[in-house]
C-alpha positions in Angstrom: -12.8 -26.4 10.5 -11.3 -23.0 11.2 -8.3 -20.9 10.2 -5.7 -20.1 12.8 -3.2 -17.2 12.1 0.3 -18.7 11.9 2.7 -16.2 10.3 3.1 -13.3 8.0 5.7 -13.3 5.2 7.1 -10.4 3.2 9.1 -10.9 0.0 11.0 -8.2 -1.8 11.0 -8.9 -5.5 13.5 -8.2 -8.3 12.5 -6.8 -11.7 10.7 -9.6 -13.5 12.7 -11.6 -16.1 10.2 -11.9 -19.0 10.4 -15.4 -20.6 7.7 -14.3 -23.1 4.3 -15.3 -24.2 3.7 -18.9 -24.7 0.8 -21.3 -25.1 -0.4 -20.8 -21.5 0.2 -17.0 -21.1 3.1 -14.7 -20.4 5.7 -16.3 -18.2 7.7 -14.1 -15.8 10.3 -15.0 -13.2 10.5 -12.8 -10.2 13.4 -13.5 -7.8 13.1 -12.9 -4.1 15.8 -10.5 -3.0 14.9 -10.3 0.7 12.1 -10.7 3.1 11.0 -11.7 6.6 8.7 -14.2 8.2 7.1 -13.4 11.5 4.9 -15.6 13.7 4.2 -16.8 17.2 6.0 -20.2 16.6 8.8 -19.1 14.3 10.4 -16.0 12.8 13.3 -15.5 10.4 14.5 -14.2 7.1 14.1 -15.2 3.5 17.1 -17.1 2.1 18.6 -16.4 -1.3 17.3 -18.4 -4.3 13.6 -18.1 -3.9 11.3 -16.9 -6.6 7.9 -16.9 -8.4 7.6 -18.4 -11.8 4.4 -16.4 -12.6 2.1 -17.1 -15.5 0.0 -14.1 -16.5 -3.2 -15.0 -18.4 -5.4 -13.0 -20.7 -8.1 -13.2 -18.0 -6.5 -10.6 -15.7 -5.1 -13.2 -13.3 -1.6 -14.4 -12.5 -1.0 -18.0 -11.6 1.8 -18.2 -8.9 4.3 -20.9 -8.8 6.6 -20.1 -5.8 9.5 -21.8 -4.1 11.3 -20.1 -1.2 13.1 -21.0 2.1 13.6 -19.3 5.4 16.3 -19.2 7.9 14.6 -19.2 11.3 16.0 -17.0 14.1 17.0 -20.2 15.9 19.0 -21.6 13.0 16.5 -24.0 11.3 15.6 -24.0 7.6 12.0 -24.1 6.5 11.2 -24.7 2.8 8.0 -23.3 1.3 6.3 -23.9 -2.0 2.9 -22.7 -3.1 0.5 -22.2 -5.9 -1.8 -19.2 -5.9 -4.0 -16.9 -7.9 -3.7 -13.1 -8.0 -6.1 -10.8 -9.7 -4.0 -8.1 -11.4 -6.4 -5.2 -11.2 -5.4 -1.5 -11.7 -4.0 -1.1 -8.1 -2.1 -4.4 -8.3 -0.6 -3.5 -11.7 0.4 -0.1 -10.4 2.2 -1.5 -7.4 4.0 -4.1 -9.5 4.9 -1.5 -12.0 6.8 0.8 -9.7 3.8 2.9 -8.4 3.7 4.6 -5.1 0.5 2.9 -3.8 -0.3 -0.7 -3.1 -3.2 -3.0 -2.4 -4.6 -4.2 0.9 -5.8 -7.6 2.0 -9.2 -8.1 0.4 -8.8 -5.4 -2.3 -8.4 -8.1 -4.9 -8.3 -11.8 -5.1 -4.9 -12.9 -4.0 -4.9 -16.4 -2.4 -2.2 -19.0 -1.9 -1.8 -22.6 -0.7 1.6 -22.8 1.0 3.2 -26.1 1.7 6.0 -26.0 4.3 8.7 -28.6 5.0 11.4 -28.8 7.6 13.8 -31.5 8.8 14.3 -29.8 12.1 12.4 -31.6 14.9 11.3 -28.3 16.4 9.3 -27.6 13.2 8.1 -31.1 12.4 4.6 -29.8 12.9 4.8 -27.8 9.6 5.1 -31.2 7.7 1.7 -32.3 8.9 -0.2 -29.0 8.5 -2.3 -27.5 5.8 -1.9 -23.7 5.2 -3.8 -21.0 3.2 -2.8 -17.4 2.7 -4.0 -14.1 1.5 -1.8 -11.5 -0.1 -1.3 -7.9 -0.9 1.2 -6.0 -3.0 3.1 -3.0 -1.8 5.4 -0.6 -3.7 8.9 -1.9 -4.2 7.5 -4.3 -5.3 7.0 -6.2 -2.1 4.4 -8.9 -1.5 3.0 -9.6 1.9 1.1 -12.7 3.0 -0.9 -13.5 6.0 -0.7 -17.3 6.4 -3.2 -19.4 8.3 -3.1 -23.0 9.4 -6.3 -25.1 8.9 -7.3 -26.7 12.2 -10.2 -28.9 13.2 
C-alpha cells in the first residue's frame, strides 16, 4: 500500500461560534468562508455552507467533524466530509487566535480521513477511493490540507 498525492485544499474560516462546554468538551462551529482545491485530476473553489463542528478536549486535541463541497473548474460538484484530529499546541493556538505565524506540515499532529462523493461520471473514481490528509494552520485563520489517495 502507498499514498499518492491527490490534491491540496485550503479553507478560510470564520470566527468560531462557541456552543459551549458540554459533556464531551468545548464545541465550536467554524464556517468555511472561502477556499480552493488544487490537484492534477480536479481543481475548483469551496462552495458556501461548509464548516467544521470542532470538539476541543481537555487533552489538547481537537476532534474535527467537517462537511464541505467544491465546485470544480469544469462545473461538477464534489462533496467532502471528514473526521480528524488536530493537536492544538502553542503555534496552532496562535494561528487560530489571530496570530501572525502558522504551523507547517508535521509541526503538530493534524490528520484527517476525507470521504469524497460525486454524481458526475468524470469524478466517479472519488466514490471508490480512500483518502487521508495532513494539515497545517496559517494566519487568517486558514487551514491547508495535503490529501493523498491510498493505492495498492
